[in-house]
N, CA, C and O of each residue as an XYZ file, in Angstrom:
540
protein
N     116.920     94.755    120.123
C     116.538     93.397    119.817
C     115.651     92.826    120.917
O     114.698     92.101    120.630
N     115.957     93.148    122.185
C     115.170     92.665    123.302
C     113.752     93.228    123.253
O     112.792     92.528    123.575
N     113.619     94.498    122.849
C     112.300     95.111    122.728
C     111.484     94.404    121.661
O     110.299     94.135    121.861
N     112.100     94.104    120.537
C     111.398     93.394    119.456
C     110.929     92.024    119.940
O     109.807     91.610    119.648
N     111.786     91.323    120.678
C     111.413     90.014    121.215
C     110.233     90.153    122.174
O     109.315     89.333    122.144
N     110.246     91.180    123.022
C     109.140     91.405    123.952
C     107.843     91.675    123.205
O     106.787     91.183    123.602
N     107.909     92.453    122.124
C     106.716     92.748    121.328
C     106.166     91.456    120.731
O     104.960     91.213    120.772
N     107.054     90.628    120.176
C     106.619     89.381    119.547
C     106.022     88.444    120.592
O     104.971     87.847    120.358
N     106.685     88.308    121.750
C     106.154     87.452    122.812
C     104.810     87.972    123.312
O     103.893     87.190    123.561
N     104.693     89.285    123.457
C     103.422     89.875    123.886
C     102.319     89.609    122.884
O     101.194     89.291    123.267
N     102.630     89.738    121.601
C     101.647     89.488    120.548
C     101.206     88.032    120.567
O     100.012     87.745    120.493
N     102.160     87.112    120.666
C     101.817     85.686    120.711
C     100.960     85.363    121.929
O      99.998     84.602    121.824
N     101.296     85.931    123.076
C     100.514     85.688    124.289
C      99.095     86.213    124.134
O      98.140     85.555    124.546
N      98.950     87.403    123.537
C      97.616     87.978    123.348
C      96.775     87.143    122.395
O      95.594     86.910    122.654
N      97.364     86.690    121.300
C      96.624     85.875    120.329
C      96.216     84.545    120.947
O      95.091     84.085    120.750
N      97.134     83.921    121.699
C      96.805     82.645    122.335
C      95.712     82.820    123.382
O      94.805     81.992    123.470
N      95.785     83.882    124.172
C      94.754     84.136    125.179
C      93.412     84.392    124.517
O      92.381     83.911    124.986
N      93.424     85.146    123.433
C      92.193     85.435    122.705
C      91.568     84.153    122.175
O      90.359     83.957    122.298
N      92.371     83.286    121.593
C      91.856     82.027    121.054
C      91.265     81.159    122.158
O      90.213     80.550    121.965
N      91.925     81.093    123.309
C      91.415     80.294    124.422
C      90.102     80.843    124.960
O      89.181     80.079    125.248
N      90.011     82.161    125.098
C      88.780     82.764    125.606
C      87.627     82.509    124.659
O      86.544     82.121    125.098
N      87.837     82.720    123.362
C      86.751     82.539    122.414
C      86.328     81.085    122.315
O      85.151     80.808    122.085
N      87.244     80.159    122.481
C      86.909     78.737    122.426
C      86.090     78.327    123.642
O      85.309     77.379    123.565
N      86.255     79.026    124.765
C      85.592     78.640    126.007
C      84.284     79.374    126.258
O      83.594     79.064    127.229
N      83.917     80.334    125.416
C      82.725     81.134    125.661
C      81.485     80.429    125.130
O      81.379     80.199    123.926
N      80.538     80.079    126.013
C      79.308     79.448    125.542
C      78.352     80.482    124.954
O      78.386     81.654    125.331
N      77.517     80.051    124.046
C      76.520     80.952    123.467
C      75.469     81.271    124.519
O      74.978     80.368    125.196
N      75.113     82.564    124.665
C      74.139     82.983    125.662
C      72.898     83.595    125.029
O      71.864     83.713    125.685
N      72.988     83.980    123.779
C      71.865     84.657    123.143
C      71.596     84.017    121.797
O      72.429     83.289    121.256
N      70.422     84.299    121.269
C      70.058     83.723    119.974
C      69.794     84.811    118.941
O      69.156     84.551    117.921
N      70.275     86.018    119.190
C      70.009     87.119    118.259
C      71.174     87.395    117.320
O      71.137     88.366    116.564
N      72.209     86.557    117.354
C      73.331     86.723    116.438
C      74.314     87.798    116.836
O      75.113     88.228    116.005
N      74.284     88.255    118.097
C      75.191     89.317    118.534
C      76.053     88.855    119.709
O      75.826     87.803    120.306
N      77.049     89.687    120.014
C      77.904     89.476    121.183
C      78.204     90.833    121.788
O      78.086     91.858    121.116
N      78.592     90.843    123.062
C      78.864     92.091    123.776
C      80.348     92.225    124.065
O      81.035     91.245    124.356
N      80.828     93.458    123.979
C      82.236     93.720    124.277
C      82.359     95.029    125.043
O      81.616     95.983    124.813
N      83.308     95.046    125.951
C      83.689     96.250    126.668
C      85.193     96.402    126.472
O      85.961     95.505    126.817
N      85.611     97.531    125.922
C      87.029     97.794    125.658
C      87.496     98.847    126.661
O      86.877     99.903    126.792
N      88.589     98.556    127.367
C      89.095     99.441    128.411
C      90.546     99.811    128.110
O      91.380     98.938    127.872
N      90.841    101.119    128.124
C      92.218    101.602    127.936
C      92.845    101.699    129.320
O      92.526    102.608    130.087
N      93.724    100.776    129.636
C      94.316    100.731    130.962
C      95.804    101.006    131.000
O      96.487    100.580    131.932
N      96.324    101.713    129.998
C      97.766    101.992    129.981
C      98.020    103.480    130.220
O      97.632    104.326    129.414
N      98.673    103.782    131.337
C      99.113    105.138    131.625
C     100.390    105.355    130.817
O     101.408    104.710    131.069
N     100.332    106.252    129.862
C     101.459    106.484    128.971
C     102.740    106.903    129.665
O     103.828    106.712    129.121
N     102.630    107.475    130.864
C     103.839    107.901    131.588
C     104.760    106.717    131.877
O     105.976    106.884    131.966
N     104.185    105.520    132.025
C     105.000    104.321    132.265
C     105.890    104.002    131.064
O     106.861    103.255    131.182
N     105.548    104.576    129.908
C     106.318    104.362    128.682
C     107.078    105.614    128.251
O     107.676    105.646    127.175
N     107.048    106.647    129.102
C     107.719    107.896    128.762
C     106.925    108.750    127.792
O     107.491    109.608    127.114
N     105.618    108.526    127.719
C     104.734    109.281    126.828
C     103.712    110.034    127.667
O     103.802    110.030    128.894
N     102.739    110.683    127.026
C     101.719    111.406    127.781
C     100.856    110.427    128.572
O     100.669    109.282    128.161
N     100.334    110.882    129.704
C      99.488    110.029    130.548
C      98.296    109.493    129.768
O      97.930    108.327    129.918
N      97.687    110.334    128.934
C      96.474    109.965    128.202
C      96.725    108.880    127.159
O      95.836    108.074    126.887
N      97.915    108.847    126.575
C      98.308    107.885    125.546
C      97.176    107.638    124.535
O      96.666    106.522    124.440
N      96.782    108.679    123.781
C      95.662    108.521    122.843
C      95.968    107.529    121.726
O      97.061    107.517    121.159
N      94.972    106.698    121.429
C      95.101    105.709    120.358
C      93.864    105.746    119.480
O      92.805    106.222    119.889
N      94.014    105.240    118.276
C      92.888    105.024    117.369
C      92.756    103.518    117.198
O      93.744    102.826    116.955
N      91.542    103.016    117.325
C      91.288    101.584    117.204
C      90.477    101.347    115.937
O      89.486    102.034    115.690
N      90.899    100.377    115.140
C      90.149     99.980    113.952
C      89.622     98.574    114.189
O      90.377     97.666    114.536
N      88.311     98.405    113.997
C      87.662     97.107    114.175
C      87.229     96.611    112.801
O      86.470     97.273    112.094
N      87.730     95.429    112.439
C      87.368     94.802    111.166
C      86.417     93.641    111.441
O      86.620     92.883    112.390
N      85.383     93.499    110.617
C      84.482     92.349    110.685
C      84.448     91.711    109.310
O      84.184     92.377    108.309
N      84.719     90.413    109.269
C      84.717     89.657    108.020
C      85.575     90.334    106.947
O      85.218     90.333    105.769
N      86.714     90.914    107.364
C      87.679     91.494    106.440
C      87.440     92.940    106.047
O      88.272     93.527    105.357
N      86.325     93.534    106.466
C      86.019     94.929    106.119
C      85.987     95.785    107.386
O      85.684     95.286    108.470
N      86.299     97.072    107.247
C      86.254     97.968    108.404
C      84.814     98.076    108.890
O      83.910     98.422    108.130
N      84.620     97.773    110.172
C      83.303     97.901    110.794
C      83.192     99.226    111.537
O      82.159     99.893    111.477
N      84.281     99.612    112.251
C      84.209    100.829    113.061
C      85.598    101.363    113.374
O      86.591    100.635    113.374
N      85.627    102.664    113.642
C      86.821    103.332    114.147
C      86.481    103.892    115.522
O      85.413    104.475    115.711
N      87.379    103.719    116.473
C      87.257    104.367    117.778
C      88.475    105.277    117.868
O      89.586    104.808    118.117
N      88.270    106.568    117.669
C      89.384    107.518    117.613
C      89.551    108.263    118.928
O      88.594    108.444    119.681
N      90.775    108.693    119.192
C      91.113    109.481    120.379
C      90.719    108.769    121.674
O      90.244    109.408    122.614
N      90.914    107.461    121.726
C      90.611    106.644    122.902
C      91.764    106.813    123.885
O      92.912    106.528    123.543
N      91.472    107.279    125.115
C      92.522    107.643    126.065
C      92.481    106.821    127.350
O      91.492    106.156    127.657
N      93.585    106.887    128.088
C      93.746    106.186    129.356
C      92.512    106.355    130.237
O      92.013    107.466    130.418
N      92.030    105.249    130.776
C      90.878    105.133    131.678
C      89.529    105.199    130.970
O      88.497    105.100    131.633
N      89.500    105.361    129.662
C      88.213    105.365    128.962
C      87.740    103.937    128.723
O      88.533    102.997    128.670
N      86.397    103.803    128.579
C      85.757    102.510    128.322
C      84.786    102.695    127.161
O      84.124    103.725    127.037
N      84.720    101.677    126.319
C      83.803    101.681    125.178
C      83.030    100.367    125.214
O      83.634     99.296    125.265
N      81.693    100.437    125.188
C      80.846     99.244    125.201
C      80.073     99.154    123.900
O      79.641    100.167    123.351
N      79.898     97.922    123.405
C      79.150     97.736    122.157
C      78.538     96.341    122.105
O      79.022     95.402    122.737
N      77.470     96.238    121.339
C      76.883     94.956    120.961
C      77.104     94.840    119.463
O      76.683     95.706    118.696
N      77.769     93.762    119.046
C      78.187     93.606    117.655
C      77.663     92.301    117.075
O      77.391     91.359    117.819
N      77.518     92.236    115.747
C      77.087     90.981    115.123
C      78.200     89.933    115.181
O      79.382     90.265    115.083
N      77.813     88.675    115.339
C      78.790     87.581    115.352
C      79.524     87.547    114.016
O      78.968     87.941    112.991
N      80.761     87.082    114.026
C      81.546     86.982    112.797
C      83.024     86.931    113.094
O      83.432     86.744    114.240
N      83.831     87.098    112.051
C      85.282     87.093    112.200
C      85.759     88.522    112.446
O      85.427     89.435    111.690
N      86.541     88.707    113.511
C      86.992     90.039    113.902
C      88.505     90.141    113.959
O      89.213     89.176    114.246
N      88.975     91.357    113.673
C      90.376     91.721    113.854
C      90.375     93.127    114.437
O      89.594     93.980    114.014
N      91.253     93.366    115.410
C      91.342     94.674    116.055
C      92.784     95.152    115.967
O      93.711     94.413    116.297
N      92.971     96.396    115.521
C      94.299     97.005    115.448
C      94.294     98.298    116.248
O      93.311     99.039    116.244
N      95.404     98.563    116.936
C      95.545     99.769    117.749
C      96.690    100.604    117.184
O      97.810    100.117    117.028
N      96.394    101.871    116.878
C      97.364    102.813    116.320
C      97.688    103.860    117.378
O      96.783    104.523    117.886
N      98.968    104.019    117.716
C      99.400    105.029    118.675
C      99.543    106.372    117.972
O     100.325    106.503    117.031
N      98.787    107.372    118.428
C      98.897    108.707    117.842
C     100.267    109.314    118.128
O     100.834    110.000    117.278
N     100.799    109.063    119.323
C     102.079    109.665    119.699
C     103.257    109.044    118.959
O     104.196    109.747    118.584
N     103.214    107.740    118.749
C     104.320    107.062    118.071
C     104.135    107.020    116.560
O     105.098    106.814    115.820
N     102.897    107.215    116.097
C     102.620    107.203    114.663
C     102.694    105.819    114.034
O     102.986    105.692    112.845
N     102.430    104.777    114.827
C     102.501    103.405    114.310
C     101.344    102.552    114.832
O     100.758    102.840    115.876
N     101.031    101.496    114.079
C     100.147    100.456    114.580
C     101.007     99.565    115.458
O     102.093     99.154    115.048
N     100.539     99.262    116.659
C     101.331     98.521    117.636
C     101.095     97.022    117.443
O     100.013     96.526    117.758
N     102.099     96.290    116.926
C     101.912     94.865    116.619
C     101.447     94.024    117.804
O     100.635     93.116    117.631
N     101.948     94.310    119.004
C     101.577     93.507    120.170
C     100.144     93.766    120.624
O      99.648     93.088    121.524
N      99.475     94.744    120.007
C      98.095     95.060    120.368
C      97.135     94.771    119.224
O      96.050     95.350    119.163
N      97.520     93.888    118.325
C      96.637     93.452    117.248
C      96.048     92.104    117.642
O      96.781     91.183    118.003
N      94.730     91.989    117.572
C      94.043     90.739    117.889
C      93.365     90.199    116.646
O      92.780     90.956    115.870
N      93.443     88.895    116.457
C      92.728     88.245    115.373
C      93.537     88.183    114.101
O      94.719     88.527    114.072
N      92.878     87.737    113.052
C      91.440     87.503    112.961
C      91.014     86.254    113.740
O      91.730     85.254    113.793
N      89.817     86.349    114.344
C      89.256     85.264    115.138
C      87.729     85.315    115.033
O      87.132     86.390    114.981
N      87.115     84.137    115.002
C      85.651     84.061    114.963
C      85.096     84.321    116.357
O      85.568     83.745    117.338
N      84.092     85.190    116.441
C      83.411     85.453    117.706
C      81.939     85.116    117.489
O      81.262     85.736    116.669
N      81.465     84.144    118.221
C      80.103     83.662    118.057
C      79.090     84.452    118.857
O      79.433     85.222    119.754
N      77.831     84.238    118.509
C      76.763     84.936    119.223
C      76.774     84.545    120.692
O      77.111     83.418    121.054
N      76.401     85.498    121.519
C      76.313     85.271    122.945
C      77.592     85.516    123.718
O      77.570     85.515    124.949
N      78.706     85.726    123.036
C      79.957     86.006    123.748
C      79.814     87.325    124.501
O      79.153     88.250    124.028
N      80.435     87.405    125.671
C      80.413     88.616    126.490
C      81.843     88.824    126.979
O      82.284     88.162    127.918
N      82.564     89.742    126.342
C      84.007     89.866    126.544
C      84.426     91.246    127.014
O      83.771     92.250    126.734
N      85.541     91.267    127.740
C      86.212     92.509    128.112
C      87.598     92.458    127.479
O      88.340     91.494    127.667
N      87.942     93.504    126.729
C      89.278     93.630    126.146
C      89.940     94.814    126.838
O      89.478     95.949    126.726
N      91.024     94.539    127.552
C      91.697     95.576    128.335
C      93.124     95.769    127.826
O      93.893     94.814    127.720
N      93.464     97.023    127.512
C      94.847     97.360    127.161
C      95.628     97.483    128.456
O      95.208     98.181    129.380
N      96.774     96.800    128.524
C      97.619     96.856    129.716
C      99.065     96.646    129.311
O      99.364     96.329    128.160
N      99.954     96.827    130.269
C     101.365     96.563    130.016
C     101.682     95.144    130.462
O     101.358     94.737    131.578
N     102.322     94.400    129.567
C     102.742     93.039    129.876
C     104.202     93.026    130.298
O     104.743     94.034    130.753
N     104.827     91.875    130.141
C     106.236     91.703    130.505
C     107.110     92.705    129.759
O     106.922     92.938    128.565
N     108.057     93.289    130.466
C     108.972     94.243    129.842
C     108.290     95.515    129.370
O     108.788     96.186    128.465
N     107.148     95.858    129.977
C     106.357     97.044    129.610
C     105.852     96.982    128.169
O     105.655     98.016    127.530
N     105.646     95.775    127.664
C     105.092     95.618    126.322
C     103.585     95.824    126.387
O     102.909     95.129    127.146
N     103.034     96.766    125.606
C     101.584     96.958    125.608
C     100.891     95.758    124.957
O     101.277     95.314    123.876
N      99.859     95.243    125.637
C      99.113     94.091    125.124
C      97.621     94.314    125.323
O      97.205     95.199    126.070
N      96.830     93.503    124.647
C      95.391     93.460    124.863
C      95.075     92.150    125.570
O      95.381     91.072    125.061
N      94.461     92.248    126.745
C      94.070     91.077    127.514
C      92.568     90.871    127.308
O      91.787     91.814    127.429
N      92.172     89.646    126.999
C      90.770     89.339    126.732
C      90.254     88.403    127.810
O      90.881     87.388    128.115
N      89.095     88.751    128.391
C      88.453     87.903    129.399
C      86.974     87.773    129.075
O      86.333     88.714    128.606
N      86.453     86.587    129.337
C      85.013     86.367    129.206
C      84.347     86.766    130.517
O      84.893     86.550    131.599
N      83.144     87.359    130.398
C      82.375     87.693    131.610
C      81.353     86.624    131.848
O      80.593     86.699    132.813
């Protein structure tokens, strides 16, 4: 029960942080795009899993699948320039065989000119979360 509570608290914290970051990001470009850098910062050994902790990431834009990032492992980074719109991100653990609720972001509107870093890390109680920061 405590683990479930930690997952829910982690998810709520991630969604609230995401909403605050997106609300505070000023538009920097006029081409209708935004920049993102996604960083896998969770060493699976901290959770009793493999160090690499491979995950598959699904990125949805305006309700449709935009991209898959498969076999994303600890210490890897993915950079992209994406069109502005409504986004949702889900993370699937290959080792656990589940989508991790505390690592789902959105749906949230991301406007043009946003420049964000999304980092996977361990939160309170070793709950995996996605932390979002504006650059």
